[in-house]
MIRO-578290 format. One line per field, with one value per residue (C-alpha): residue number from 1; x, y, z. Coordinates in Angstrom, 3 decimals, always signed. Layout:
<rs>
lumdo	(NUM  ...) $
x	(X  ...) $
y	(Y  ...) $
z	(Z  ...) $
</rs>
This chain:
<rs>
lumdo	(1  2  3  4  5  6  7  8  9  10  11  12  13  14  15  16  17  18  19  20  21  22  23  24  25  26  27  28  29  30  31  32  33  34  35  36  37  38  39  40  41  42  43  44  45  46  47  48  49  50  51  52  53  54  55  56  57  58  59  60  61  62  63  64  65  66  67  68  69  70  71  72  73  74  75  76  77  78  79  80  81  82  83  84  85  86  87  88  89  90  91  92  93  94  95  96  97  98  99  100  101  102  103  104  105  106  107  108  109  110  111  112  113  114  115  116  117  118  119  120  121  122  123  124  125  126  127  128  129  130  131  132  133  134  135  136  137  138  139  140  141  142  143  144  145  146  147  148  149  150  151  152  153  154  155  156  157  158  159  160  161  162  163  164  165  166  167  168  169  170  171  172  173  174  175  176  177  178  179  180  181  182  183  184  185  186  187  188  189  190  191  192  193  194  195  196  197  198  199  200  201  202  203  204  205  206  207  208  209  210  211  212  213  214  215  216  217  218  219  220  221  222  223  224  225  226  227  228  229  230  231  232  233  234  235  236  237  238  239  240  241  242  243  244  245  246  247  248  249  250  251  252  253  254  255  256  257  258  259  260  261  262  263  264  265  266  267  268  269  270  271  272  273  274  275  276  277  278  279  280  281  282  283  284  285  286  287  288  289  290  291  292  293  294  295  296  297  298  299  300  301  302  303  304  305  306  307  308  309  310  311  312  313  314  315  316  317  318  319  320  321  322  323  324  325  326  327  328  329  330  331  332  333  334  335  336  337  338  339  340  341  342  343  344  345  346  347  348  349  350  351  352  353  354  355  356  357  358  359  360  361  362  363  364  365  366  367  368  369  370  371  372  373  374  375  376  377  378  379  380  381  382  383  384  385  386  387  388  389  390  391  392  393  394  395  396  397  398  399  400  401  402  403  404  405  406  407  408  409  410  411  412  413  414  415  416  417  418  419  420  421  422  423  424  425  426  427  428  429  430  431  432  433  434  435  436  437  438  439  440  441  442  443  444  445  446  447  448  449  450  451  452  453  454  455  456  457  458  459  460  461  462  463  464  465  466  467  468  469  470  471  472  473  474  475  476  477  478  479  480  481  482  483  484  485  486  487  488  489  490  491  492  493  494  495  496  497  498  499  500  501  502  503  504  505  506  507  508  509  510  511  512  513  514  515  516  517  518  519  520  521  522  523  524  525  526  527  528  529  530  531  532  533  534  535  536  537  538  539  540  541  542  543  544  545  546  547  548  549  550  551  552  553  554  555  556  557  558  559  560  561  562  563  564  565  566  567  568  569  570  571  572  573  574  575  576  577  578  579  580  581  582  583  584  585  586  587  588  589  590  591  592  593  594  595  596  597  598  599  600  601  602  603  604  605  606  607) $
x	(-53.639  -55.487  -54.749  -54.245  -53.376  -50.354  -49.420  -49.083  -45.986  -44.641  -45.899  -43.607  -40.861  -41.017  -41.417  -38.204  -36.660  -37.392  -36.677  -33.460  -31.323  -27.916  -26.674  -26.829  -30.047  -30.734  -28.589  -29.742  -33.307  -32.656  -31.381  -33.442  -36.263  -33.418  -33.434  -37.084  -37.520  -35.634  -32.327  -29.688  -27.076  -26.461  -24.719  -23.883  -22.902  -21.468  -20.661  -19.354  -20.173  -23.622  -24.584  -24.381  -24.744  -26.502  -27.759  -28.682  -29.135  -30.463  -31.994  -35.330  -38.830  -38.835  -42.474  -44.708  -45.502  -49.012  -47.433  -44.662  -46.888  -47.827  -44.748  -43.398  -46.732  -46.326  -47.942  -48.030  -46.548  -46.380  -45.455  -47.899  -50.682  -54.471  -53.186  -51.163  -47.800  -47.245  -45.977  -43.704  -41.176  -40.184  -37.239  -39.361  -43.081  -44.210  -43.997  -42.476  -38.791  -39.168  -41.380  -39.584  -36.500  -38.474  -39.152  -35.963  -33.459  -33.911  -35.306  -35.337  -36.822  -35.706  -37.540  -38.812  -40.486  -39.796  -43.136  -42.533  -41.325  -39.399  -38.659  -40.146  -39.068  -40.509  -38.835  -39.444  -38.072  -38.541  -42.079  -43.258  -43.842  -42.973  -45.702  -44.064  -42.225  -41.396  -36.681  -34.250  -33.396  -32.631  -34.624  -34.765  -34.909  -32.579  -32.698  -31.092  -30.813  -29.437  -28.754  -29.610  -31.636  -31.319  -34.655  -34.306  -30.596  -31.329  -30.739  -28.188  -25.941  -25.589  -24.147  -20.824  -17.848  -17.842  -15.445  -17.185  -20.695  -19.157  -18.290  -21.458  -22.707  -20.287  -21.163  -24.685  -23.633  -21.529  -24.146  -26.577  -23.828  -23.653  -27.158  -27.862  -24.322  -26.727  -26.784  -23.604  -22.851  -20.416  -19.405  -18.195  -17.329  -16.393  -15.992  -13.483  -15.034  -14.173  -15.847  -16.731  -18.584  -19.538  -22.452  -20.374  -20.886  -21.918  -18.376  -16.510  -18.630  -17.852  -13.903  -14.912  -16.240  -14.060  -10.338  -8.687  -9.572  -8.000  -10.333  -8.508  -9.803  -13.228  -15.868  -18.856  -22.236  -24.602  -27.557  -31.153  -33.756  -37.094  -38.343  -35.174  -32.190  -28.385  -26.184  -22.916  -19.415  -17.507  -13.690  -11.406  -11.664  -7.766  -9.248  -11.192  -11.945  -11.850  -15.679  -18.586  -18.753  -17.508  -20.525  -23.056  -26.625  -29.220  -32.407  -34.616  -32.380  -32.748  -29.479  -30.407  -29.371  -30.531  -29.119  -30.295  -27.925  -25.104  -25.654  -25.483  -22.307  -20.628  -21.976  -20.470  -17.510  -16.952  -14.938  -12.252  -12.378  -10.527  -13.276  -13.561  -12.388  -14.889  -15.354  -16.190  -19.277  -21.897  -24.874  -28.113  -31.500  -34.210  -37.744  -40.954  -42.579  -44.792  -41.826  -40.469  -41.576  -40.011  -42.145  -41.063  -38.766  -39.501  -35.588  -36.825  -33.030  -34.742  -36.939  -39.058  -38.644  -41.644  -39.044  -35.947  -34.880  -35.018  -32.731  -30.736  -29.827  -29.561  -26.856  -24.679  -25.240  -24.253  -20.674  -19.764  -20.245  -18.160  -15.096  -15.106  -12.357  -8.889  -5.723  -5.070  -8.183  -9.475  -5.494  -4.782  -2.912  +0.072  -0.919  -4.277  -2.490  +0.057  +2.861  +5.488  +8.236  +6.920  +10.405  +14.152  +14.698  +18.498  +18.759  +21.363  +22.462  +20.051  +18.514  +17.437  +17.407  +17.198  +16.510  +18.464  +16.321  +17.405  +16.089  +12.922  +10.352  +8.852  +4.814  +2.293  -0.130  -0.147  -2.465  +0.228  +3.176  +2.580  +3.970  +3.134  +0.734  +2.797  +0.586  +1.250  +2.588  +6.761  +8.722  +10.454  +13.635  +13.994  +17.163  +20.184  +21.917  +20.365  +21.529  +21.882  +25.748  +27.058  +26.026  +27.474  +25.614  +22.605  +22.091  +22.142  +20.253  +17.932  +19.733  +17.739  +14.836  +12.464  +8.563  +5.681  +4.331  +0.598  -2.828  -4.654  -4.389  -1.726  -2.302  +0.138  +2.742  +5.972  +7.827  +11.369  +12.639  +12.291  +12.550  +13.592  +12.331  +8.553  +7.671  +7.755  +8.657  +6.757  +6.569  +3.836  +3.404  +1.830  +4.978  +3.679  +5.500  +3.903  +5.022  +3.026  +3.271  +3.889  +2.755  -0.556  -0.842  -1.179  -3.120  -5.621  -5.380  -5.275  -8.031  -10.391  -9.338  -10.347  -14.099  -14.544  -14.943  -16.738  -19.655  -19.225  -19.065  -20.342  -19.086  -17.344  -16.795  -13.603  -14.997  -12.292  -10.570  -10.229  -13.074  -12.117  -13.482  -12.408  -14.014  -15.191  -16.449  -20.770  -21.045  -19.638  -20.787  -24.323  -23.748  -21.855  -25.024  -27.369  -26.383  -25.869  -27.518  -26.648  -22.899  -23.834  -25.036  -21.457  -19.292  -19.018  -20.441  -20.070  -21.995  -22.609  -20.134  -20.545  -21.429  -19.209  -17.729  -18.164  -16.754  -15.750  -16.089  -16.075  -14.883  -14.758  -12.337  -11.220  -9.465  -7.206  -6.018  -6.773  -7.137  -10.588  -10.409  -9.498  -11.612  -14.726  -13.652  -13.723  -17.207  -18.216  -17.203  -18.492  -21.866  -21.986  -22.275  -25.060  -27.368  -30.471  -30.008  -31.768  -30.242  -31.175  -29.196  -26.364  -24.777  -22.537  -21.168  -20.583  -19.268  -16.882  -15.435  -14.874  -12.397  -10.979  -10.628  -8.391  -6.177  -5.439  -4.545  -2.418  -0.511  -0.042  +0.849  +4.059  +6.104  +7.586  +11.920  +11.229  +13.010  +11.025  +12.396  +10.963  +8.665  +7.204  +6.281  +4.938  +3.088  +1.324  +0.948  -1.850  -3.085  -3.957  -5.401  -7.921  -8.548  -12.199  -10.809  -7.171  -6.574  -6.676  -5.233  -8.238  -7.483  -8.321  -4.865  -3.568  -1.458  -0.223  +0.302  +1.222  +2.849  +2.611  +5.555  +3.813  +4.220  +7.480  +8.524  +6.373  +8.321  +11.571  +10.471  +10.823  +9.228) $
y	(+14.463  +11.994  +8.744  +7.041  +4.208  +3.836  +2.790  -0.573  +0.272  +1.809  -1.007  -3.204  -1.161  -1.256  -4.634  -4.923  -3.615  -6.016  -9.147  -8.007  -6.541  -7.066  -9.392  -12.271  -12.455  -12.737  -14.848  -17.333  -16.664  -18.366  -20.729  -21.456  -21.842  -23.701  -26.554  -26.125  -27.312  -30.612  -29.711  -31.132  -28.832  -25.438  -22.756  -19.168  -15.954  -12.954  -9.498  -6.217  -8.677  -9.070  -5.741  -5.545  -9.425  -12.255  -15.128  -18.255  -21.488  -24.958  -27.986  -28.052  -28.766  -25.390  -22.915  -23.256  -19.943  -19.420  -19.600  -17.095  -14.182  -15.135  -15.945  -12.412  -11.649  -10.943  -13.045  -16.099  -19.563  -23.061  -24.544  -24.858  -26.916  -25.850  -22.979  -25.037  -22.865  -25.681  -28.702  -26.161  -28.771  -26.751  -23.464  -20.688  -20.722  -16.677  -15.971  -12.895  -13.254  -12.897  -9.656  -8.124  -8.590  -7.404  -3.991  -3.209  -4.449  -5.548  -9.465  -11.505  -15.588  -17.818  -21.783  -24.411  -27.794  -31.269  -31.325  -27.647  -27.842  -24.430  -22.146  -18.911  -15.582  -12.918  -9.474  -6.958  -3.840  -1.579  -3.150  -3.471  -6.707  -7.454  -9.994  -13.660  -14.126  -17.419  -17.779  -20.111  -22.266  -25.850  -27.613  -25.843  -22.501  -19.482  -15.923  -13.597  -10.085  -6.517  -3.391  -3.980  -1.444  +0.907  +1.719  +2.305  +4.587  +5.744  +1.614  +1.314  +3.929  +1.896  -1.260  -2.181  -2.515  -4.860  -7.061  -7.641  -8.211  -10.950  -12.364  -12.511  -13.877  -16.899  -17.531  -18.000  -20.588  -21.912  -22.781  -23.805  -26.199  -27.947  -28.451  -29.875  -32.425  -33.978  -31.313  -30.128  -26.362  -24.219  -20.388  -17.861  -14.607  -12.431  -14.757  -17.159  -19.836  -20.045  -22.652  -25.922  -28.856  -31.831  -34.311  -35.134  -36.971  -34.904  -35.362  -34.696  -31.537  -29.934  -30.669  -29.020  -25.920  -25.856  -26.017  -25.416  -28.038  -31.676  -35.063  -36.390  -32.968  -33.770  -36.176  -36.851  -36.629  -38.876  -39.065  -38.803  -37.943  -38.595  -37.092  -35.335  -36.331  -34.967  -35.285  -33.836  -33.062  -30.660  -30.066  -30.817  -27.794  -26.566  -25.971  -22.621  -19.068  -16.092  -16.133  -18.133  -17.901  -21.831  -22.518  -24.037  -24.766  -27.087  -27.585  -29.953  -29.020  -25.552  -23.450  -21.033  -18.970  -20.091  -18.627  -21.596  -23.763  -21.240  -21.194  -24.629  -24.985  -23.137  -24.196  -27.617  -26.532  -24.647  -27.279  -27.332  -24.240  -20.372  -18.063  -15.702  -18.609  -20.278  -24.024  -24.858  -27.072  -28.438  -29.587  -31.068  -31.032  -33.617  -33.336  -33.086  -30.063  -28.943  -28.262  -25.769  -22.969  -20.879  -18.306  -16.300  -13.556  -12.505  -13.973  -17.569  -17.523  -17.803  -20.299  -21.128  -23.781  -25.996  -27.081  -24.754  -27.062  -30.454  -28.786  -27.252  -30.579  -32.705  -30.594  -29.672  -33.697  -34.658  -32.587  -32.898  -36.746  -36.834  -34.330  -37.059  -39.159  -39.393  -37.769  -39.323  -39.859  -36.870  -35.271  -31.479  -30.718  -28.601  -26.977  -25.911  -23.847  -22.110  -23.605  -23.851  -20.740  -18.201  -16.956  -19.276  -20.929  -21.186  -23.279  -21.861  -24.995  -28.602  -29.037  -32.782  -34.586  -38.472  -38.800  -42.219  -44.894  -45.123  -41.051  -40.757  -37.810  -37.345  -36.416  -35.708  -37.803  -41.442  -42.030  -40.480  -42.720  -46.713  -49.530  -50.660  -54.133  -56.151  -57.602  -60.911  -60.578  -60.504  -57.400  -55.277  -52.823  -49.675  -48.837  -48.124  -46.694  -43.188  -40.934  -37.709  -36.234  -35.551  -32.106  -31.933  -32.568  -31.460  -34.815  -38.592  -41.839  -43.988  -47.357  -50.715  -50.783  -53.179  -52.950  -54.952  -54.836  -54.468  -55.384  -52.553  -49.469  -46.500  -43.869  -41.897  -43.806  -44.775  -41.890  -41.727  -38.549  -35.223  -31.688  -28.399  -30.066  -29.599  -31.499  -35.203  -36.727  -39.921  -42.133  -44.933  -47.818  -46.044  -44.178  -41.460  -38.118  -36.997  -34.526  -33.628  -30.703  -32.194  -29.244  -28.696  -32.656  -33.028  -29.952  -31.487  -35.017  -32.871  -31.277  -34.127  -35.927  -32.744  -33.012  -36.740  -36.070  -33.113  -34.733  -38.426  -37.222  -34.185  -31.032  -31.894  -29.205  -28.544  -26.573  -23.633  -24.492  -20.794  -18.566  -15.783  -12.541  -11.389  -7.481  -6.766  -3.791  -3.030  -4.767  -7.889  -8.153  -7.669  -10.267  -12.662  -12.466  -12.516  -16.005  -17.688  -20.496  -21.115  -20.719  -22.984  -25.659  -25.800  -26.343  -22.796  -21.743  -17.501  -15.278  -11.073  -10.288  -6.674  -3.691  -5.346  -8.035  -11.214  -14.775  -17.893  -20.938  -23.793  -23.962  -27.196  -30.149  -30.311  -26.858  -27.523  -24.592  -22.604  -18.591  -18.087  -14.280  -14.755  -17.895  -15.341  -12.353  -14.048  -15.452  -11.885  -10.717  -13.586  -12.959  -9.161  -9.867  -12.017  -9.091  -10.937  -14.507  -15.932  -16.488  -19.812  -20.329  -21.696  -22.410  -19.642  -20.717  -24.038  -22.595  -20.437  -23.204  -25.244  -22.223  -21.904  -26.072  -25.616  -22.809  -25.772  -28.081  -25.596  -24.593  -28.280  -30.025  -31.160  -27.716  -27.406  -27.641  -30.746  -33.549  -36.933  -40.462  -42.800  -44.612  -41.198  -39.774  -43.229  -43.602  -39.808  -40.775  -43.986  -41.542  -39.426  -41.566  -42.999  -39.409  -37.275  -34.085  -34.809  -33.240  -29.819  -27.838  -26.708  -22.955  -24.964  -25.048  -28.538  -30.656  -33.004  -32.635  -35.556  -35.715  -38.414  -39.819  -38.081  -34.552  -35.049  -35.879  -32.922  -31.354  -31.845  -31.699  -35.431  -36.957) $
z	(+38.892  +36.055  +35.968  +32.436  +31.019  +29.722  +25.997  +24.588  +23.183  +26.857  +29.127  +27.186  +27.218  +30.909  +30.707  +28.963  +31.039  +33.807  +31.934  +29.499  +31.420  +29.440  +26.637  +28.990  +30.208  +26.319  +25.491  +28.287  +26.993  +23.930  +24.987  +27.044  +24.252  +22.472  +25.303  +26.170  +22.543  +22.281  +20.414  +20.499  +19.372  +20.232  +18.789  +19.991  +18.121  +20.178  +18.692  +20.621  +23.656  +22.615  +22.191  +18.656  +17.633  +18.979  +17.047  +18.838  +16.305  +17.083  +15.714  +17.576  +16.814  +15.189  +15.060  +12.549  +10.643  +11.875  +15.238  +14.832  +15.306  +18.609  +19.403  +19.815  +21.346  +25.433  +27.518  +24.574  +24.892  +24.135  +27.548  +29.941  +30.229  +30.975  +32.957  +35.546  +36.908  +40.029  +37.569  +35.144  +33.214  +30.783  +31.308  +30.106  +30.652  +31.260  +27.434  +27.711  +26.753  +22.791  +23.006  +25.345  +23.128  +19.746  +21.870  +23.264  +19.935  +16.144  +16.439  +13.682  +13.850  +11.299  +12.106  +10.174  +11.621  +9.925  +8.191  +6.259  +3.051  +3.786  +7.252  +8.111  +9.048  +11.217  +12.412  +15.140  +15.420  +18.849  +19.449  +15.363  +14.094  +10.574  +9.030  +8.666  +5.252  +3.733  +3.926  +3.436  +6.887  +8.156  +10.696  +13.752  +14.625  +13.942  +16.500  +15.812  +17.850  +17.187  +18.664  +22.094  +24.129  +20.493  +21.518  +25.201  +24.924  +28.575  +29.131  +26.397  +28.027  +31.269  +29.838  +30.447  +28.162  +25.669  +27.743  +30.901  +28.716  +26.984  +30.312  +31.885  +28.856  +28.895  +32.419  +31.552  +28.924  +31.420  +33.248  +30.944  +29.478  +32.409  +33.637  +29.691  +29.078  +26.702  +24.352  +22.833  +22.413  +20.654  +21.246  +18.603  +20.430  +17.098  +14.577  +16.633  +17.973  +21.768  +23.260  +21.786  +24.208  +22.152  +24.274  +27.388  +31.101  +33.450  +35.023  +31.708  +31.088  +34.131  +33.681  +29.951  +31.476  +34.607  +32.719  +35.672  +37.678  +37.763  +37.580  +40.824  +42.539  +42.491  +45.178  +43.513  +45.552  +45.177  +47.815  +48.564  +51.284  +50.901  +47.364  +47.705  +45.531  +45.266  +42.743  +41.963  +42.034  +44.761  +44.917  +47.477  +50.300  +49.117  +45.358  +46.466  +45.014  +46.148  +44.893  +44.397  +40.599  +40.743  +42.188  +39.940  +41.200  +39.304  +40.130  +38.244  +35.331  +36.141  +36.697  +39.965  +41.860  +45.443  +49.022  +50.715  +48.445  +48.906  +51.882  +53.012  +50.730  +53.131  +56.200  +54.683  +54.156  +57.784  +59.083  +56.255  +54.654  +55.532  +55.969  +52.832  +50.142  +47.907  +46.672  +43.503  +43.953  +40.773  +42.568  +40.910  +42.862  +41.898  +43.651  +43.276  +41.268  +43.701  +45.885  +44.572  +43.316  +40.204  +39.329  +41.680  +39.319  +35.795  +35.056  +36.463  +38.426  +41.960  +43.196  +46.463  +48.679  +50.120  +52.131  +52.803  +56.032  +54.238  +51.203  +53.359  +55.870  +52.658  +51.319  +53.919  +55.075  +51.585  +51.655  +54.904  +54.623  +51.342  +52.987  +55.988  +54.273  +54.897  +53.113  +49.745  +47.900  +46.489  +45.433  +45.081  +42.050  +42.479  +39.187  +40.884  +43.907  +41.431  +43.126  +40.300  +40.489  +37.287  +37.309  +36.905  +39.884  +41.266  +44.627  +46.653  +49.339  +49.579  +52.678  +52.730  +55.909  +56.454  +60.101  +61.295  +62.662  +66.142  +66.623  +68.634  +69.173  +72.222  +71.469  +73.114  +71.636  +72.644  +69.490  +67.164  +67.521  +66.974  +65.808  +62.283  +62.575  +59.957  +57.501  +55.438  +51.827  +50.067  +51.716  +49.773  +50.651  +50.783  +48.564  +50.451  +47.673  +46.734  +44.493  +46.775  +47.442  +50.774  +51.676  +54.770  +58.285  +56.756  +54.712  +56.261  +54.857  +56.503  +56.969  +55.005  +56.485  +55.690  +55.216  +54.967  +51.904  +53.023  +51.116  +51.916  +49.026  +51.056  +48.945  +50.920  +50.076  +52.430  +53.872  +52.560  +53.578  +55.540  +54.319  +56.137  +59.118  +57.564  +54.994  +54.673  +51.258  +50.249  +47.244  +47.121  +44.888  +41.926  +41.221  +42.803  +44.356  +47.697  +49.798  +53.279  +55.475  +58.996  +60.555  +58.990  +58.901  +62.912  +63.609  +61.627  +63.843  +66.468  +65.834  +64.911  +68.573  +70.107  +67.927  +68.240  +72.297  +72.179  +70.482  +71.881  +75.271  +75.176  +76.959  +80.629  +83.178  +84.936  +87.857  +88.300  +92.086  +92.285  +89.938  +88.322  +88.637  +85.167  +84.181  +80.576  +78.073  +78.996  +75.628  +76.313  +79.840  +79.073  +75.640  +78.294  +80.977  +78.338  +76.231  +80.492  +79.855  +76.436  +77.652  +80.240  +78.101  +77.101  +79.752  +80.709  +84.060  +84.992  +86.857  +87.758  +90.120  +90.117  +87.379  +84.559  +86.508  +85.438  +88.101  +85.750  +88.220  +85.694  +81.307  +79.446  +80.099  +76.651  +76.888  +79.206  +80.856  +78.377  +79.333  +80.688  +79.666  +75.781  +75.943  +77.281  +74.871  +72.081  +72.510  +73.305  +70.342  +68.236  +69.989  +69.640  +66.149  +66.189  +67.689  +66.112  +67.385  +70.074  +73.315  +73.034  +69.604  +70.329  +66.850  +66.987  +69.883  +68.643  +65.870  +67.869  +70.330  +66.922  +66.324  +69.655  +69.799  +65.784  +67.609  +70.234  +68.010  +66.336  +69.485  +70.906  +66.983  +65.437  +64.894  +62.042  +62.343  +64.530  +63.487  +62.763  +61.949  +59.819  +62.379  +63.548  +59.475  +58.561  +61.643  +60.924  +56.909  +58.413  +60.845  +57.945  +55.960  +58.290  +59.728  +58.305  +56.394  +57.021  +53.273  +55.217  +58.264  +60.291  +58.627  +55.140  +53.923  +52.357  +54.048  +51.422  +47.628  +44.685  +41.478  +39.278  +37.749  +34.244  +35.932  +37.080  +33.822  +32.388  +34.776  +33.316  +29.511  +29.346  +26.533) $
</rs>
C-alpha cells in the first residue's frame, strides 16, 4: 500500500470536522472573534437553529482589506505575539475557525476599520476563496455563514433538529454573555428577538440569563489564595437542578467546561445537597497565564491547571465557607420550588394551631430549649385579636405574651403559629412571612452538632461490653479487612474471627447504640464502589460516616406531628439563624421559605 499526502482540500475538510462540530461551535468561534476585536455590542441572528443561516455583527476594530485573505487561511492569526503559546490573553489564537467554516459552508465576511472609507468583503464557498471587493458596511465586522456542512453531506445529516441545535447555540451565547457583562448581546431567532442584554453588572447579567433565579437566592463569592482569585455567585442549596447546565465556569474571562472545577463544586455542596441534584453556580477564576494551558483542544473549552489541587481547594473551601451561614440569610423564593398549585385549590378544613404558652415538650437536646436573652429596647406585644375563626379543637390562640425587641437582626422573625403540628409560621419586622419545617430544621441542627463534635474532639472510641461477631459476604469481608487500619483511625476496631466473620470490638462513641452490622454493611458497600481507592484513603469513609450522622440526626430530631409551644418554636428559629447550613436539611431539602408582603399581595392579585 502506497502512502501519499492528502490534498489541501481534504485536509481542510478533515480539520473543519474537528473544529466545527455543529452550529453552536460556529457561533462560539464567531462571537469569540468579536470579543477579541474589542466589540462593545454583538448581535447574533440564527435561522433554522443555525443550520441554514448564522450572522454575527459586532462593532469591534474590524479587519484591514489586505488581511482578509489571511483571515480565511489556515493558521493565520493576529492574536499570538512572537509565537508565545503560554501568555495567551485572547479567546482565539489557533487561526483555524474561519478557514474551517469556509471549508464546510458558505462564508462571507464584511469588515471595516475606523480609518477606511468603506468596508471590504471576502467570500469562501466549500474552501474556494473569492477575492476581496468593496462593500457597504459600518465599522466593525459582519460574518454570515449559510448552508452549514453543505460541503460535508455526511456530517450534515447527523445534525439534530433545529430546536436542539438552537438550544445549544443559546447556551453558548449565554455563557459568553455572562463572562463578558461589559458587552451588550442581542440574539435573534428566525427574525424574532429572544435575548437582549445591555451592558450590566456581573450579578444583573447572571439574573438576566437565569431568569428563573431570584436575587435573594444568590450567595456572593470573593476569595483568593496566593495568585488565585475566585469570585462569582452560587445558589442557595434548595435552588438546584437535575443537570449541571446551571453551572458556568470562567477562567481568565474564558468560559470552560473543566472537570476539576465541576468536581470541586459538587464536593463543596456535598453536605447540603441531595445526590443527583446540582446547584446553580457561576464562578470566575483569575490566575497567572503561565499557570494554565488552554491549548489542549481545538474547541478551547478544555484546559489544564499547573496546580489542580490548589484550584480544587480554593473552590471547595470558598463554597463551603459561603454556605456555612445560618438560616434566613440566603432566601429561597417559593416560586423556584414550584410550590404553588397549578389548578384551583379548594380547602377542606382549616388546621392551624396556636399552642398555649404553658404547654411544654421534652426534647432530647439540652441546648435546644433555652431562655431567650432579654435585650435592652422597647417591647412590643403580639396582637391578641388575630382574625382567625374558631374551628373546633383544632385552633387555640397564644395569650398576649410580651417579647423584647432585640438590637440584632432576626431574619426568621418571631413564631406566631404552628400549622399541622409540622410547620412553624413566623413574621419578621420587615413584613415578611416565614414558614419553617420543624423536623427538617431540627434534623440539620442535630446533624451539625454531631459533626462539630466529630471535628473538634476527633473520634472517641466506645469499646463494646461484649464484642459482636458478624458474618458478612466474602466480598464485604475482604473489603472491610482491607481497610482495617483506616477504620481503626475512625474509631471502628475490627478483627478477623473466621473465614467470613468479623469481630467488632469498638465503635465511635458519638454514634451511640447504632447497629454495628448496619454500620459495617453501609461502609462495605461504599468502599466496594471505590475499588481503585487506596486503603489509606479514608475520604470515602468520612463521607459515609457523615451520611450515617445524617440518618442518626433524622431519627433523633423533632418529628412532624409534635406540638411545640411558643418558646420552643422561637428557640428553634434563633438556633437556625446561628447554625451553619441550616437552610437545608441533611438531605438537601429546604428548611424554610419566606414571602414578602409584595409576594403575598401578588398571590391575591392585589395592586
